[in-house]
Each structure stands twice: as C-alpha cells, then as structure tokens.
C-alpha positions in Angstrom: -0.1 0.2 -0.1 1.4 3.5 -1.1 1.0 5.4 2.2 1.3 8.6 0.8 -2.0 8.3 -1.2 -5.3 8.6 0.3 -7.9 6.1 0.1 -11.6 7.3 0.8 -14.0 4.6 2.2 -17.2 7.4 1.9 -16.8 9.2 -1.1 -17.4 13.2 -1.0 -20.1 12.8 -3.6 -22.1 10.0 -1.6 -22.0 11.8 1.7 -23.1 15.2 0.3 -25.9 13.5 -1.4 -27.2 11.9 1.9 -26.3 14.7 4.5 -26.8 17.9 2.7 -24.3 21.1 2.9 -21.2 20.7 4.8 -20.8 22.5 8.0 -16.9 22.5 7.3 -15.7 22.4 3.8 -11.9 22.2 3.0 -10.5 21.8 -0.5 -6.8 21.7 -1.4 -5.8 22.9 2.3 -1.7 23.4 2.2 0.2 24.8 4.7 4.0 25.2 5.2 6.5 26.4 7.8 9.5 27.5 5.9 10.7 24.3 4.0 8.6 21.9 5.9 5.3 21.3 4.3 2.9 20.2 7.2 -0.6 19.8 5.1 -0.5 18.5 1.5 -3.7 19.0 0.0 -6.5 18.2 2.3 -9.6 17.8 0.8 -12.8 17.3 3.8 -16.4 17.8 4.2 -17.8 17.7 7.7 -21.6 17.4 8.5 -24.2 18.2 11.2 -24.5 15.9 13.8 -21.2 14.0 13.0 -18.6 13.0 15.8 -15.3 13.0 13.9 -12.3 11.2 15.3 -9.1 13.2 13.9 -6.2 10.8 14.5 -2.8 10.5 13.4 0.8 10.6 14.5 2.5 13.4 16.0 3.5 16.2 13.6 1.0 14.6 11.2 -1.0 18.0 10.7 -3.8 17.6 13.1 -3.3 20.5 15.1 -2.6 22.5 12.1 -5.8 21.6 10.6 -8.1 22.6 13.3 -5.9 26.0 14.0 -6.3 27.1 10.4 -10.1 26.3 10.8 -10.5 28.2 14.1 -8.5 31.2 12.5 -5.6 30.9 14.6 -3.1 30.2 11.9 -2.8 32.0 8.7 -0.6 31.5 5.7 -2.3 28.7 4.3 -3.3 27.6 0.7 -6.6 26.5 -0.1 -10.2 27.1 0.8 -12.0 26.6 4.0 -15.5 27.1 4.8 -17.4 27.3 8.1 -21.2 27.3 7.7 -20.8 28.5 4.2 -18.3 31.4 5.2 -15.1 31.6 4.1 -12.9 32.1 6.4 -10.2 33.8 4.2 -12.6 36.8 4.0 -11.7 37.8 7.4 -15.0 37.7 9.2 -15.1 36.6 12.7 -18.9 36.1 13.2 -18.7 32.3 12.6 -16.2 32.0 15.7 -19.4 32.7 17.8 -20.7 29.1 16.9 -17.3 27.4 17.8 -16.0 26.0 20.9 -12.7 24.7 21.7 -10.7 22.9 24.3 -7.0 22.7 23.1 -4.4 20.0 24.1 -2.6 22.7 26.2 -4.3 26.1 27.5 -3.1 28.9 29.3 -6.2 29.7 32.0 -6.0 33.0 33.8 -5.5 31.1 37.2 -5.4 34.2 39.3 -9.3 34.4 38.5 -12.3 32.4 40.1 -14.0 30.1 38.0 -16.9 32.4 38.3 -14.8 35.4 37.1 -13.5 33.2 34.2 -16.6 31.8 33.1 -18.5 35.0 33.3 -15.9 36.7 31.3 -16.0 34.0 28.7 -19.7 34.3 28.4 -19.7 37.8 27.9 -17.1 37.8 25.3 -19.7 35.8 23.4 -22.2 38.3 23.9 -24.2 36.4 26.7 -26.0 38.1 29.6 -24.0 38.1 32.8 -26.8 36.6 34.9 -27.6 34.0 32.3 -24.0 32.9 32.0 -23.2 33.1 36.0 -26.5 30.6 36.5 -25.6 28.3 33.6 -21.7 28.2 35.0 -23.0 27.3 38.2 -25.2 24.6 37.1 -22.5 23.2 34.9 -19.9 23.2 37.7 -22.2 21.5 39.9 -22.9 18.9 37.2 -19.2 18.1 37.2 -19.0 18.0 40.7 -16.8 21.1 41.2 -19.5 23.7 42.4 -17.7 24.0 45.8 -14.9 25.6 44.1 -16.9 27.9 41.9 -15.4 31.0 43.7 -12.0 29.6 44.6 -9.0 31.0 42.6 -8.2 28.6 39.6 -4.7 28.5 40.8 -6.0 26.0 43.5 -7.4 23.5 41.0 -6.2 20.1 40.2 -5.4 19.3 36.5 -8.8 17.4 36.4 -10.8 20.3 37.8 -8.8 22.8 35.4 -9.8 20.3 32.6 -13.0 20.4 33.6 -13.4 24.2 33.6 -12.1 24.5 29.9 -14.5 21.8 29.1 -17.5 24.1 30.6 -15.9 27.4 28.9 -16.4 25.6 25.7 -19.7 24.7 25.9 -21.1 27.7 27.8 -22.4 29.5 24.6 -23.9 26.4 23.3 -21.7 26.4 20.1 -22.7 24.6 16.8 -19.4 23.2 16.1 -16.8 21.9 18.7 -13.3 21.1 18.6 -11.9 18.9 21.4 -7.9 18.0 21.4 -7.3 15.4 24.1 -10.2 16.6 26.2 -10.1 13.7 28.4 -6.6 14.7 29.8 -6.6 14.6 33.6 -10.4 13.5 34.2 -11.3 10.8 36.6 -13.0 7.6 35.5 -16.6 8.7 36.3 -15.9 12.3 34.6 -14.8 10.5 31.5 -18.0 8.4 31.2 -20.1 11.6 31.8 -18.2 13.4 29.2 -18.5 10.5 26.5 -22.2 10.7 27.0 -22.2 14.6 26.6 -20.5 14.3 23.3 -23.0 11.7 22.3 -25.8 13.7 23.6 -24.5 17.0 21.8 -24.3 14.8 18.1 -27.9 13.9 18.6 -28.8 17.5 19.1 -27.2 18.1 15.8 -23.8 19.4 17.3 -20.8 18.7 15.4 -17.9 17.5 17.0 -14.1 17.2 16.0 -12.5 15.0 18.4 -8.7 14.5 18.4 -7.0 12.0 20.9 -4.2 9.4 20.8 -6.7 7.2 23.4 -7.5 4.8 20.3 -10.3 2.7 21.9 -12.4 6.0 23.1 -11.9 7.3 19.6 -13.4 4.0 18.2 -16.2 3.9 20.4 -17.5 7.2 20.3 -16.8 8.3 16.7 -19.6 8.3 13.7 -16.7 8.9 11.3 -12.9 8.1 11.6 -10.3 10.2 9.7 -6.8 9.4 9.6 -3.9 11.9 8.9 -0.6 11.1 7.8 2.2 13.1 6.3 -0.2 16.1 6.0 -2.9 13.9 3.9 -5.9 11.8 4.5 -5.1 8.2 4.3 -8.4 7.1 5.6 -11.7 8.2 6.2 -14.9 6.3 7.3 -16.9 4.8 10.2 -14.8 2.3 12.0 -16.9 -0.5 10.6 -15.7 0.6 7.2 -12.1 1.0 7.8 -11.8 -2.3 9.7 -13.3 -4.1 6.8 -11.0 -2.1 4.0 -7.6 -3.0 6.2 -8.9 -6.1 7.6 -7.8 -5.4 11.3 -9.6 -5.8 14.4 -8.9 -2.5 16.4 -8.3 0.9 15.8 -5.0 0.8 16.8 -4.2 -1.8 14.5 -5.6 0.2 11.6 -3.7 3.2 12.8 -0.3 1.3 12.9 -0.8 -0.4 9.3 -1.9 3.0 7.7 1.0 4.8 9.3 3.5 2.1 8.5 4.4 2.0 12.3 5.0 -1.6 13.2 8.1 -1.7 15.6 6.4 -1.1 18.9 7.1 -4.5 20.3 10.7 -4.2 19.1 11.2 -0.6 20.7 9.5 -1.8 23.9 11.9 -5.1 24.0 14.8 -2.9 23.4 13.8 -0.2 26.1 13.4 -3.1 28.6 16.7 -4.4 27.7 18.3 -1.3 28.6 16.9 -1.1 31.8 18.0 -4.4 32.7 21.8 -3.2 32.1 23.9 -3.8 34.8 
C-alpha cells in the first residue's frame, strides 16, 4: 500500500447526497512552515451531527488543520468554509458558533471560576446573569461547584480540564473542537463527558475530536479520519475502516496505515536497556 496516497471509504459525493451541505468544507488545503510542508492538499467535508475522530501520529498535521479552521493560523493555501463562510474573508462571526478545548491551554489562574466563566460568556455576548447561572449549574454537574468562587490556581489538573470543557460549551456552540479533552479526568468524569458528546451530536452539534486514546476514538466516533504526513489516508466509520484494512482494532488500523510496526521491538529494546548492569 502506498501510504502517501489517500483512500476514501466514503466518497465526498455519496456523503453530500445523504447529508446535505457541509458544516465545514475544506478544499486543497496546504500549509508550510518554511521548508517544512505540514499539510499536503487536504479535502474534507464535515456534516451536522457527526462526531469526527481526527487521528494521526505526532506532526501529521492534526493541530495545524484545527488551528486553521479556528482562524488561529494564517498563511495557508486552499479554501476553508465554516457554515458556508469562507474564513479567508477575515470575518469573525463564525467563531461565535465554535467551542474549543486545546490540548494545552493557558488559563487566567488568578481568577476564580466565576470570574473566568462569566468573562468568557460575556465575550460571546451572553447576559451576565444567564452566564453566571449556567456556569454554576454546569460546575455542579461536573461535581466542582464548591470551588466556583475559588482561585483557579488552587485547582487540580482534572478540575482545570473540567473548567475548560465548560468554557467551550457555555455559549452552546454548533461546532466543537476537542483536542485530548479527557486529559486529567477521573473515570466517572470520562464516562459523563462521553455521554455529553453523544447527546450533543444527537442535538445536531458537530464534534471534531482528536486523541491518541484509540479505544475511546473507536467507540465514540461516527466517522474516523486518519491523517499521515499531511494527507488523509483513511476516512470512514470504524466498521468500514476495519473491513477495508482487515484489522480488528483502531490501534491496529492506525499502525497499518501509518506504517508503524516496531512497537514490540522498541519496547523489548527499552526493557533491555533497563536491565543493563
């Protein structure tokens, strides 16, 4: 198999005929940082109600794709439309419809959650009292209402992650981008968050989910997109990809399509070094 050539389990034409207009549409997207070409012609349509598992090795171009869609990175070539609006036009209105949890985020940790969340809500044009009420209720549902008025600097990693998730959802966006959102969450909170994503999709929200935890991506995603070396090499449901690749798990599909099969060998070598006298 030529790993530099993408194959599509679901063609763009078939998808559009059954799902209507794309919420996010990308055509011929390329991006370079100096001599390093990170994206090599991404073509992608994302539709309402989909949970997209966007996966790939480190450096494959996942975060760059997301940051371009969010308007955080410019200098790209190609076309990106969000709900029909070409983001190259310089408009920012489409950003009101987006929620984002980055893999790493800087929070104003000298603020309290109350101050931080009401600030975020008001930036999206929400009424202060409405934000305050919703924020406190969401904190309670995540079992952290008791620290609503405490400084964020005193929070654990998991509590900060819950705060980031709440801040991304507070304005009830139509499109959500989650990059490793389960980081630091306890087992119960992980189960709650997975149910939240399923319910959001059922309510017509579109979710772009990026993670290295393959079993979670496999279970929650209605569609999985694998990017390698700046190109899409697989696109379809887990069942479609497993039939195409004749592999049993998403991790095995991932390894096959990215050409990585030395995990056992490297692990053995690692242990051998530890055993050296």
